[in-house]
MARBA-3410 file (N, C-alpha, C, O; in Angstrom, 1 decimal):
107
62.4,77.5,38.6,63.1,77.2,37.4,64.5,76.8,37.7,65.2,77.6,38.3 ~ 64.9,75.6,37.3,66.3,75.1,37.5,67.3,75.7,36.5,66.9,75.9,35.3 ~ 68.4,76.0,37.0,69.5,76.7,36.2,70.6,75.7,36.0,71.1,75.1,37.0 ~ 71.1,75.7,34.8,72.3,74.9,34.4,73.5,75.9,34.2,73.3,76.8,33.5 ~ 74.6,75.6,34.9,75.8,76.4,34.8,76.9,75.5,34.4,77.2,74.5,35.0
77.5,75.8,33.2,78.6,75.0,32.7,79.9,75.8,32.5,79.8,76.9,32.1 ~ 80.9,75.2,33.0,82.3,75.8,32.8,83.0,74.8,31.9,83.3,73.7,32.2 ~ 83.4,75.3,30.7,84.1,74.5,29.7,85.6,75.0,29.8,85.9,76.1,29.9 ~ 86.5,74.0,29.9,87.9,74.2,30.1,88.7,73.4,29.1,88.4,72.2,28.9 ~ 89.7,74.1,28.4,90.5,73.4,27.5,92.0,73.7,27.9,92.3,74.8,28.1
92.8,72.6,27.8,94.2,72.7,28.2,95.0,72.6,27.0,94.7,71.8,26.1 ~ 96.1,73.3,26.9,97.1,73.1,25.8,98.2,72.2,26.3,99.0,71.7,25.5 ~ 98.3,72.1,27.7,99.4,71.3,28.3,98.7,70.1,29.1,98.1,70.4,30.1 ~ 98.9,68.9,28.6,98.3,67.7,29.2,98.8,67.5,30.7,98.0,67.0,31.5 ~ 100.0,68.0,31.0,100.5,67.8,32.3,99.7,68.5,33.4,99.8,68.2,34.6
98.8,69.5,33.1,98.1,70.2,34.0,96.7,69.5,34.4,96.1,69.8,35.4 ~ 96.3,68.6,33.5,94.9,68.0,33.6,94.8,67.3,35.0,93.8,67.5,35.6 ~ 95.7,66.5,35.3,95.6,65.7,36.5,95.5,66.5,37.8,94.6,66.2,38.6 ~ 96.3,67.5,37.9,96.2,68.4,39.1,94.9,69.2,39.1,94.3,69.4,40.2 ~ 94.4,69.6,37.9,93.1,70.3,37.9,92.0,69.4,38.3,91.1,69.8,39.1
92.0,68.1,37.8,90.9,67.2,38.2,91.0,66.9,39.7,89.9,66.8,40.3 ~ 92.2,66.7,40.2,92.3,66.5,41.7,91.7,67.7,42.5,91.0,67.5,43.4 ~ 92.0,68.9,42.0,91.5,70.1,42.7,90.0,70.1,42.6,89.4,70.5,43.6 ~ 89.4,69.8,41.5,88.0,69.8,41.4,87.4,68.8,42.3,86.5,69.1,43.1 ~ 87.9,67.5,42.3,87.3,66.4,43.0,87.6,66.6,44.5,86.8,66.0,45.3
88.6,67.2,44.9,89.0,67.3,46.3,88.7,68.6,47.0,89.4,69.0,47.9 ~ 87.7,69.3,46.5,87.4,70.6,47.1,86.6,71.5,46.3,85.5,72.0,46.8 ~ 86.9,71.8,45.1,86.2,72.9,44.4,84.8,72.5,44.1,83.9,73.4,44.4 ~ 84.5,71.3,43.6,83.1,71.0,43.4,82.3,71.0,44.7,81.2,71.5,44.7 ~ 82.9,70.5,45.8,82.2,70.6,47.1,81.9,72.0,47.5,80.9,72.3,48.1
82.8,72.9,47.2,82.6,74.3,47.5,81.4,74.9,46.7,80.6,75.7,47.2 ~ 81.3,74.5,45.4,80.2,75.0,44.6,78.9,74.4,45.1,77.9,75.1,45.2 ~ 78.9,73.2,45.5,77.7,72.5,46.0,77.3,73.2,47.3,76.1,73.5,47.6 ~ 78.3,73.5,48.2,78.0,74.2,49.4,77.5,75.7,49.2,76.8,76.2,50.0 ~ 77.9,76.2,48.0,77.4,77.5,47.6,76.0,77.6,47.0,75.5,78.6,46.6
75.4,76.4,46.9,74.0,76.4,46.4,73.7,75.4,45.3,72.5,75.2,45.0 ~ 74.7,74.9,44.6,74.4,73.9,43.5,73.8,72.6,44.1,74.1,72.2,45.2 ~ 72.9,72.0,43.4,72.3,70.8,43.8,73.0,69.6,43.3,72.8,68.5,43.9 ~ 73.7,69.7,42.2,74.5,68.5,41.7,75.6,69.0,40.8,75.5,70.2,40.4 ~ 76.5,68.2,40.5,77.6,68.5,39.6,78.1,67.3,38.8,77.9,66.2,39.3
78.7,67.5,37.7,79.3,66.4,36.9,80.5,66.9,36.2,80.4,68.1,35.7 ~ 81.5,66.1,36.1,82.7,66.5,35.3,82.7,65.6,34.1,82.6,64.4,34.2 ~ 82.8,66.2,32.9,82.7,65.5,31.7,84.0,65.7,30.9,84.3,66.8,30.6 ~ 84.6,64.6,30.5,85.7,64.7,29.5,85.1,64.6,28.2,84.5,63.6,27.8 ~ 85.3,65.6,27.3,84.7,65.6,26.0,85.4,64.5,25.1,86.7,64.5,25.1
84.7,63.8,24.4,85.2,62.8,23.5,86.0,63.4,22.4,85.8,64.4,21.9 ~ 87.1,62.6,22.1,88.0,63.1,21.0,89.1,63.9,21.5,90.0,64.2,20.8 ~ 89.1,64.3,22.8,90.2,65.1,23.4,90.3,64.9,24.9,89.3,65.2,25.6 ~ 91.4,64.5,25.3,91.6,64.4,26.8,92.0,65.7,27.3,92.5,65.8,28.5 ~ 91.9,66.8,26.5,92.3,68.1,26.9,91.2,69.1,27.1,91.4,70.2,27.4
89.9,68.6,26.9,88.7,69.5,27.0,87.7,68.8,27.9,87.4,67.6,27.8 ~ 87.2,69.6,28.8,86.3,69.2,29.9,85.2,70.2,30.0,85.3,71.4,29.7 ~ 84.1,69.7,30.5,83.0,70.6,31.0,82.6,70.2,32.4,82.5,69.0,32.7 ~ 82.4,71.1,33.2,81.9,70.9,34.6,80.5,71.5,34.6,80.4,72.7,34.4 ~ 79.5,70.7,34.8,78.1,71.2,34.8,77.5,71.1,36.2,77.6,70.1,36.9
77.0,72.2,36.6,76.3,72.4,37.9,74.8,72.7,37.6,74.5,73.4,36.6 ~ 74.0,72.2,38.5,72.6,72.6,38.5,72.3,73.3,39.8,72.7,72.9,40.8 ~ 71.5,74.4,39.6,71.0,75.2,40.8,69.5,75.1,40.8,68.9,75.1,39.7 ~ 68.9,75.0,42.0,67.5,74.7,42.0,66.6,75.9,41.6,65.4,75.8,41.3 ~ 67.2,77.1,41.5,66.4,78.3,41.1,67.4,79.4,40.7,68.6,79.4,40.9
66.8,80.4,40.0,67.6,81.5,39.6,68.1,82.3,40.8,69.2,82.8,40.8 ~ 67.3,82.3,41.9,67.8,83.0,43.1,69.0,82.3,43.7,69.9,83.0,44.2 ~ 69.0,81.0,43.7,70.1,80.2,44.3,71.3,80.5,43.4,72.4,80.6,44.0 ~ 71.2,80.5,42.1,72.4,80.8,41.3,72.8,82.3,41.5,74.0,82.5,41.5 ~ 71.9,83.2,41.6,72.3,84.6,41.8,73.0,84.7,43.1,74.0,85.5,43.2
72.6,84.0,44.2,73.3,84.1,45.4,74.7,83.5,45.3,75.7,84.0,45.8 ~ 74.8,82.4,44.6,76.1,81.8,44.3,77.0,82.8,43.6,78.2,83.0,44.0 ~ 76.5,83.4,42.6,77.3,84.4,41.8,77.8,85.6,42.7,78.9,86.1,42.5 ~ 76.9,86.0,43.6,77.3,87.2,44.4,78.2,86.8,45.6,79.1,87.5,45.9 ~ 77.9,85.7,46.3,78.5,85.4,47.5,79.7,84.4,47.4,80.6,84.4,48.3
79.7,83.6,46.4,80.7,82.5,46.3,81.6,82.5,45.1,82.8,82.3,45.2 ~ 81.0,82.8,43.9,81.7,82.7,42.7,83.0,83.6,42.6,84.0,83.1,42.1 ~ 83.0,84.8,43.0,84.2,85.6,42.9,85.4,85.0,43.6,86.5,84.9,43.0 ~ 85.2,84.5,44.8,86.3,83.8,45.5,86.8,82.5,44.9,87.9,82.3,44.7 ~ 85.8,81.7,44.5,86.1,80.4,43.9,86.8,80.6,42.5,87.7,79.9,42.2
86.3,81.5,41.7,86.9,81.8,40.4,88.4,82.3,40.6,89.3,81.9,39.9 ~ 88.6,83.2,41.5,89.9,83.7,41.8,90.9,82.6,42.2,92.0,82.6,41.8 ~ 90.4,81.7,43.1,91.2,80.6,43.5,91.6,79.7,42.3,92.7,79.3,42.2 ~ 90.6,79.4,41.5,90.9,78.6,40.3,91.9,79.2,39.3,92.8,78.6,38.8 ~ 91.7,80.5,39.1,92.6,81.2,38.2,94.0,81.4,38.8,95.0,81.4,38.1
94.1,81.4,40.1,95.4,81.5,40.8,96.2,80.2,40.6,97.4,80.1,40.4 ~ 95.4,79.1,40.7,96.0,77.7,40.5,96.3,77.4,39.1,97.3,76.7,38.7 ~ 95.3,77.8,38.2,95.3,77.3,36.8,95.1,78.6,35.9,94.0,78.7,35.4 ~ 96.1,79.5,35.8,95.9,80.7,35.1,95.9,80.5,33.6,96.4,79.5,33.1 ~ 95.3,81.5,32.9,95.2,81.4,31.4,96.6,81.5,30.8,96.7,81.0,29.7
97.5,82.1,31.4,98.9,82.1,30.8,99.6,80.8,30.8,100.7,80.7,30.2 ~ 99.0,79.8,31.4,99.5,78.4,31.2,98.8,77.7,30.1,98.9,76.4,29.9 ~ 98.1,78.4,29.2,97.5,77.8,28.1,96.1,77.2,28.3,95.7,76.2,27.7 ~ 95.4,77.7,29.3,94.1,77.1,29.7,93.1,78.2,29.3,93.2,79.4,29.6 ~ 92.0,77.7,28.6,91.0,78.6,28.2,89.7,78.2,29.0,89.4,77.0,29.2
88.9,79.2,29.4,87.7,78.9,30.1,86.5,79.6,29.4,86.7,80.7,28.8 ~ 85.4,78.9,29.4,84.2,79.5,28.9,83.0,79.1,29.8,82.9,77.9,30.1 ~ 82.2,80.0,30.1,81.1,79.8,31.0,79.8,80.0,30.3,79.7,80.9,29.5 ~ 78.8,79.2,30.6,77.4,79.5,30.1,76.4,79.1,31.1,76.6,78.3,32.0 ~ 75.3,79.8,31.0,74.2,79.7,32.0,72.9,79.5,31.2,72.7,80.3,30.2
72.0,78.6,31.6,70.8,78.5,30.9,69.7,77.9,31.8,70.0,77.4,32.9 ~ 68.5,78.1,31.4,67.3,77.6,32.1,67.1,76.1,31.6,67.0,75.9,30.4 ~ 66.9,75.2,32.6,66.6,73.8,32.2,65.1,73.8,31.8,64.3,74.0,32.6 ~ 64.9,73.5,30.6,63.6,73.5,30.0,62.8,72.2,30.5,61.7,72.3,30.9 ~ 63.5,71.1,30.3,62.9,69.8,30.7,64.1,68.9,31.2,65.2,69.0,30.7
63.7,68.0,32.1,64.7,66.9,32.5,64.0,65.6,32.4,62.8,65.5,32.6 ~ 64.8,64.6,32.0,64.2,63.3,31.8,65.1,62.3,32.5,66.3,62.3,32.4 ~ 64.5,61.3,33.2,65.2,60.3,33.9,64.6,59.0,33.6,63.4,58.8,33.7 ~ 65.5,58.0,33.2,65.0,56.6,33.0,64.6,56.0,34.3,65.3,56.0,35.2 ~ 63.4,55.5,34.3,62.9,54.9,35.5,63.1,53.4,35.4,62.9,52.8,34.4
63.5,52.8,36.5,63.7,51.3,36.6,62.3,50.6,36.4,61.3,51.1,36.9 ~ 62.3,49.5,35.7,61.0,48.8,35.6,60.9,47.6,36.5,59.9,46.9,36.5
END
């Protein structure tokens, strides 16, 4: 069973967004992939250039549990050290089971 893990982030200060995106693209996402995720996407939510979701998929509950145990504490601590909540950043995490996936096939 495939697991979807989403980290929602909202900034109160626009000046932090560029540094955060650079950090994601130049290391953090690769670290989560190396920790067991099979893919990732960074989504800027429409209507606000201050709200993002980073979505990761893990191939199984076991792979996600291993990520949570072996990798997440270090990666979360690194992220909070660089982008702490006292700078007006809010984080929300959610985990769910992927019920179905659909892909458009080329004709």
